[in-house]
C-alpha positions in Angstrom: 0.1 0.0 0.0 1.1 3.6 -0.6 0.6 6.7 1.5 -2.7 7.5 0.1 -4.1 4.0 0.5 -3.1 4.1 4.1 -4.6 7.6 4.7 -7.8 6.5 3.0 -8.0 3.3 5.2 -7.4 5.5 8.3 -10.0 8.0 7.4 -12.6 5.2 6.6 -11.9 3.4 9.9 -12.1 6.3 12.3 -15.1 7.8 10.4 -17.0 4.5 10.8 -16.1 4.3 14.4 -17.3 7.8 15.0 -20.6 7.0 13.2 -21.1 3.8 15.3 -20.6 5.7 18.6 -23.0 8.5 17.6 -25.7 5.9 16.5 -25.4 3.7 19.6 -25.4 6.7 22.0 -28.6 8.0 20.3 -30.2 4.8 21.3 -28.7 5.0 25.0 -26.4 2.1 24.2 -23.2 3.2 25.9 -21.3 0.0 26.0 -19.0 1.1 23.1 -17.9 4.1 25.2 -16.4 1.7 27.8 -14.2 0.0 25.4 -13.0 3.1 23.8 -10.4 3.9 26.6 -8.2 0.9 25.8 -8.7 1.4 22.0 -7.6 5.1 22.1 -4.8 4.3 24.5 -3.2 2.2 21.9 -4.0 4.5 19.0 -2.7 7.7 20.8 0.6 6.0 21.7 1.1 5.2 18.1 0.1 8.7 16.8 1.9 10.9 19.4 4.6 8.5 20.7 3.1 8.5 24.3 3.3 5.8 26.7 -0.2 6.0 28.0 -1.7 3.5 30.3 -5.3 2.9 31.3 -5.3 4.3 34.9 -9.0 4.7 35.3 -9.4 1.2 36.9 -6.1 1.0 38.9 -6.1 4.5 40.5 -9.3 5.6 42.3 -8.1 9.2 42.4 -8.1 9.3 38.6 -11.8 10.2 38.5 -11.2 13.0 36.0 -8.9 11.1 33.6 -8.8 7.7 31.8 -5.3 7.5 30.5 -1.9 8.7 31.9 1.6 8.9 30.7 3.8 9.7 33.8 7.0 9.8 31.6 5.6 12.6 29.4 3.4 13.9 32.2 0.3 13.8 30.0 -3.3 12.9 31.1 -6.2 12.1 28.8 -9.9 11.9 29.4 -11.8 9.9 26.7 -15.5 11.0 26.3 -18.4 11.2 23.9 -19.8 14.2 25.7 -19.0 17.8 24.5 -21.0 19.8 27.0 -19.2 22.7 28.6 -20.4 21.5 32.0 -18.7 18.2 31.4 -15.5 19.9 30.4 -15.6 22.2 33.5 -16.3 19.3 35.8 -13.3 17.4 34.3 -10.9 20.3 35.1 -12.3 20.8 38.5 -11.9 17.1 39.4 -8.4 17.2 37.8 -7.4 19.8 40.2 -9.3 18.5 43.3 -7.7 15.1 43.0 -4.2 16.8 42.8 -3.7 15.3 39.3 -2.3 18.6 38.0 0.8 18.1 40.3 1.5 14.7 38.6 0.6 15.7 35.0 1.5 18.9 33.2 -1.0 18.5 30.5 -4.7 17.5 30.4 -6.2 16.6 27.1 -9.9 15.7 26.3 -10.4 13.3 23.4 -14.0 13.5 22.2 -14.7 10.3 20.3 -17.8 11.9 18.5 -17.3 15.6 17.9 -16.2 18.4 20.2 -18.1 21.6 20.7 -16.5 25.1 20.1 -16.7 26.5 23.6 -17.1 30.3 23.8 -14.8 30.4 26.8 -11.2 30.2 25.6 -9.9 28.7 28.7 -11.3 26.7 31.8 -9.7 26.7 35.2 -8.1 28.9 37.6 -4.7 29.6 39.1 -3.8 26.0 39.8 -4.6 24.7 36.2 -5.9 26.1 33.0 -7.2 24.1 30.1 -7.1 25.7 26.6 -10.5 24.9 25.0 -9.1 25.3 21.4 -5.8 23.3 21.8 -6.6 20.8 24.6 -9.8 19.4 23.3 -9.6 17.1 20.3 -11.9 15.0 18.3 -11.9 12.4 15.5 -11.3 14.9 12.9 -8.4 16.4 14.6 -6.8 12.9 15.0 -7.4 12.3 11.2 -5.7 15.6 10.3 -2.9 14.9 12.7 -2.2 11.3 11.4 -2.6 12.3 7.7 -0.1 15.2 8.1 2.6 12.8 9.3 5.4 12.1 6.7 6.5 9.0 8.3 5.1 6.2 6.1 5.9 3.5 8.6 3.8 5.3 11.2 0.9 5.5 8.8 1.4 1.8 8.0 1.3 1.0 11.8 -1.8 3.1 12.5 -3.6 1.6 9.6 -2.7 -1.9 10.7 -3.8 -1.1 14.3 -7.2 0.0 13.2 -7.6 -3.0 11.0 -6.9 -5.3 13.8 -9.0 -3.4 16.3 -12.1 -2.7 14.3 -14.4 -5.0 12.5 -15.4 -2.8 9.6 -18.2 -4.0 7.3 -17.1 -5.2 3.9 -17.9 -2.6 1.4 -17.5 -2.4 -2.4 -15.0 0.1 -3.3 -16.5 3.2 -5.0 -15.1 4.6 -8.2 -12.7 7.5 -7.8 -15.0 9.9 -9.5 -17.7 9.3 -6.8 -15.1 9.6 -4.0 -14.0 12.8 -5.4 -17.4 14.4 -5.2 -18.0 12.9 -1.8 -14.8 14.3 -0.5 -15.5 17.8 -1.9 -18.9 17.9 -0.2 -17.7 16.5 3.0 -14.9 19.1 3.4 -16.6 22.2 2.2 -19.6 21.4 4.5 -17.5 21.4 7.6 -19.2 23.7 10.1 -16.0 25.6 10.7 -16.6 27.2 7.3 -18.3 30.5 7.7 -21.9 30.5 6.6 -22.5 32.7 3.5 -25.3 33.5 1.1 -26.4 37.0 2.4 -26.9 39.3 -0.5 -27.3 36.4 -3.0 -30.4 35.3 -4.9 -31.3 31.8 -3.7 -33.5 30.6 -6.6 -31.5 29.2 -9.4 -31.6 31.3 -12.6 -29.0 29.6 -14.9 -30.4 31.2 -18.1 -29.8 34.7 -16.7 -26.5 33.8 -15.4 -25.0 31.9 -18.4 -26.6 33.8 -21.3 -26.7 37.2 -19.9 -24.1 37.6 -17.1 -21.5 35.5 -18.7 -22.6 36.0 -22.3 -19.1 36.0 -23.7 -18.3 32.7 -22.1 -21.8 31.1 -22.6 -20.6 28.8 -25.3 -17.8 27.4 -23.2 -20.0 27.0 -20.2 -22.7 25.2 -22.0 -20.2 22.9 -23.8 -18.4 22.2 -20.5 -21.7 21.1 -18.9 -22.9 18.9 -21.8 -19.6 17.2 -22.2 -19.3 16.5 -18.5 -22.9 15.2 -18.2 -22.4 12.5 -20.8 -19.5 11.1 -18.8 -20.3 12.2 -15.2 -24.1 12.8 -15.0 -24.6 9.5 -13.3 -21.9 10.3 -10.7 -24.1 12.7 -8.9 -26.9 10.1 -8.7 -24.4 7.7 -7.2 -23.3 10.2 -4.7 -26.9 10.6 -3.6 -27.1 6.9 -3.1 -23.8 6.4 -1.3 -23.9 9.3 1.0 -25.9 10.2 4.0 -25.5 14.0 3.7 -28.4 15.7 5.3 -30.0 19.0 4.2 -27.9 21.0 6.9 -24.6 19.7 5.2 -25.8 20.4 1.7 -27.0 23.9 2.6 -23.7 24.5 4.4 -21.7 23.3 1.4 -23.8 25.5 -1.0 -23.2 28.5 1.2 -19.5 28.0 1.2 -19.4 27.7 -2.6 -21.2 30.9 -2.9 -18.9 32.9 -0.8 -15.7 31.2 -2.0 -16.5 31.2 -5.7 -17.5 34.7 -5.6 -14.2 35.8 -4.1 -12.3 33.7 -6.7 -14.3 35.3 -9.5 -13.4 38.7 -8.2 -9.7 37.7 -8.0 -9.9 36.5 -11.7 -11.3 39.8 -12.8 -14.8 38.4 -13.5 -13.5 35.6 -15.9 -15.5 32.5 -15.2 -13.2 30.2 -17.0 -10.2 31.2 -15.1 -12.2 31.2 -11.9 -13.5 27.7 -12.4 -10.1 26.4 -13.1 -8.8 27.9 -9.9 -11.7 26.4 -7.9 -11.0 22.9 -9.4 -7.3 23.1 -8.6 -8.1 24.2 -5.0 -10.3 21.1 -4.7 -7.4 19.0 -6.1 -5.0 20.3 -3.3 -7.6 20.0 -0.6 -8.5 16.4 -1.3 -5.0 15.3 -2.1 -3.7 16.7 1.2 -6.4 14.8 3.1 -6.0 11.4 1.5 -9.0 11.4 -0.8 -9.1 10.2 -4.3 -9.2 13.0 -7.0 -10.8 12.7 -10.5 -10.4 15.9 -12.3 -13.3 15.2 -14.7 -15.7 14.5 -11.8 -14.5 17.6 -9.9 -15.0 19.8 -13.1 -18.5 18.5 -13.6 -19.5 19.0 -9.9 -18.3 22.5 -10.2 -20.2 23.3 -13.4 -23.3 21.6 -12.0 -23.1 23.8 -9.0 -22.7 26.8 -11.4 -25.9 25.9 -13.0 -27.6 25.6 -9.6 -26.4 29.0 -8.9 -24.2 27.8 -5.9 -21.1 29.0 -7.8 -20.8 32.6 -9.0 -24.1 33.5 -7.3 -26.3 36.2 -8.6 -26.3 39.2 -6.5 -29.4 41.2 -5.6 -29.6 44.5 -7.2 -30.3 47.2 -4.5 -33.6 49.0 -5.0 -33.3 52.7 -6.2 
């Protein structure tokens, strides 16, 4: 396997585990949480080079933490709860039990998804937890793992996940489908700022292509028609293979509106240059995160979003 294969395998495994935890917790089935401590103990040791041990059972004073590395003086709590009250309780117990004297750093690993706490720090004079740096989730771990240039470490992490998790056997998806799935997944991340204000929500491709971009209309129509022949079915496959809800799709559309409008401005209003720049940015984005990339599929997704008015959105004309 090469680097990309290892990265894709790691993304698939951790994403699957995250989904399982979310689903079982929604049904009040929390057994999976109990086994997470030992699983993440092994994983974090591989990823960060720690020598963590599960101290939650052996040490009754370790009520605030699950894992500890006395050599590196790092303590970790593994949780599926992102509430601010839980984070504050953890820090309070960490100090109350005197664990801040034994460990210099407390990290909270959320095995589902962390919250963006408004408070930048939690704690007092004895210990302070940075809510931005010291709380991690699955997405943070994936980024950390896939940014590592050590191929042997990637292989070890992939092998560990394969041995620990019983993933369902799935047919591999074509690269063109994975490309579109990857684009939507990343641009729908909630850390992207919402956009859309000042834009016309209802699609109006005729006005856009044949009036706004009249000089480029032939190119745009030809690009869409050529792409549809080869990639029209890809979007249908994406709909069947993905579980994107309306919130994610709306978030992705909003991101495209703001981002594409900025790129179009940079390119002096030339849609051809802007489209190429957007496609190239998707290539860099997906390649850097271990996803497959099919240039044709990315190009068709972009032109399809153009027709839907999510790319180069029409701006409302102020009333006189």
